[in-house]
C-alpha positions as CSV (number, residue, x, y, z in Angstrom):
1,M,0.1,0.0,0.0
2,E,1.4,3.5,-1.1
3,K,1.5,6.2,1.7
4,F,-0.2,9.5,0.7
5,Q,1.9,12.4,1.2
6,L,0.9,16.2,1.4
7,P,3.0,18.6,-0.1
8,L,5.1,20.6,2.6
9,A,3.5,23.9,1.8
10,T,0.1,22.6,2.8
11,I,1.4,21.1,6.1
12,V,3.2,24.3,7.1
13,H,0.1,26.5,6.1
14,K,-2.1,24.3,8.3
15,Y,0.0,25.1,11.3
16,T,1.1,28.6,11.1
17,L,-0.2,31.2,13.5
18,K,-2.6,33.9,12.3
19,K,-0.9,37.5,12.7
20,Q,-2.6,40.5,13.9
21,P,-3.1,43.1,11.4
22,E,0.3,45.1,11.2
23,T,-1.4,48.4,12.0
24,M,-2.2,47.5,15.6
25,N,0.2,47.7,18.6
26,H,-0.1,45.0,21.2
27,L,-1.7,46.8,24.3
28,H,-3.1,45.8,27.6
29,P,-4.5,48.4,29.8
30,D,-3.1,46.9,33.0
31,K,0.4,47.2,31.6
32,L,-0.1,50.6,30.1
33,L,1.2,52.6,33.1
34,H,4.8,54.1,32.7
35,S,5.0,52.5,29.1
36,K,7.3,54.5,26.5
37,W,5.7,55.5,23.2
38,T,7.2,57.6,20.2
39,A,4.9,59.7,18.2
40,V,5.2,58.9,14.5
41,T,4.7,62.5,13.5
42,P,6.0,64.8,16.1
43,Q,4.3,68.1,17.0
44,N,5.9,71.0,18.8
45,K,9.3,68.9,18.9
46,E,7.4,66.4,21.2
47,R,8.3,62.8,20.0
48,H,8.8,60.9,23.0
49,F,6.0,60.3,25.6
50,V,5.5,58.3,29.0
51,V,2.0,57.2,30.0
52,C,2.0,58.7,33.6
53,N,-1.5,58.2,34.6
54,I,-4.7,56.3,33.9
55,V,-7.5,58.8,34.1
56,D,-10.5,56.6,33.5
57,Y,-10.5,52.6,32.7
58,K,-14.3,52.9,32.0
59,N,-13.8,55.5,29.3
60,Q,-10.4,54.2,28.2
61,R,-8.6,57.6,29.0
62,C,-4.9,57.9,30.0
63,Q,-2.7,60.8,30.4
64,I,0.7,60.9,28.7
65,E,3.7,63.2,29.4
66,A,6.0,64.6,26.7
67,V,9.6,63.8,27.9
68,L,11.2,66.8,26.5
69,T,8.8,69.6,27.5
70,R,7.0,67.8,30.5
71,H,3.5,68.8,29.0
72,R,0.6,66.4,29.7
73,Y,-2.2,65.4,27.4
74,I,-5.2,63.2,28.1
75,I,-6.0,60.9,25.2
76,D,-8.1,57.8,24.5
77,W,-5.6,54.8,24.9
78,Q,-6.9,52.9,22.2
79,Q,-5.2,55.5,19.9
80,L,-1.8,54.0,20.9
81,R,-2.8,50.9,19.2
82,D,-2.5,52.6,15.7
83,D,1.0,52.2,14.5
84,K,0.6,54.8,12.1
85,Q,0.4,57.3,14.8
86,W,2.4,55.6,17.7
87,L,5.4,53.2,18.1
88,T,6.1,51.3,21.2
89,G,9.3,52.2,22.9
90,W,11.6,55.2,22.2
91,H,13.0,55.2,18.6
């Protein structure tokens, strides 16, 4: 009796993990505090930010602080997921 063999590409495809869309940064609200972020398009020479406070978990708001100028802004933390606006870490 002859064994049936699947092509290698079929086997590899079956076990590959699905990737998340490339436009999403991985983000969990419990690990958001003190995380570092880089703005893709800096404004007012403010490029690097640190999440300094979680304002409201229910409404998903956090406070970020610019490292250079120490200005603080309140934003929706879901905005940080868009990698067209924000990069994780300091670049």
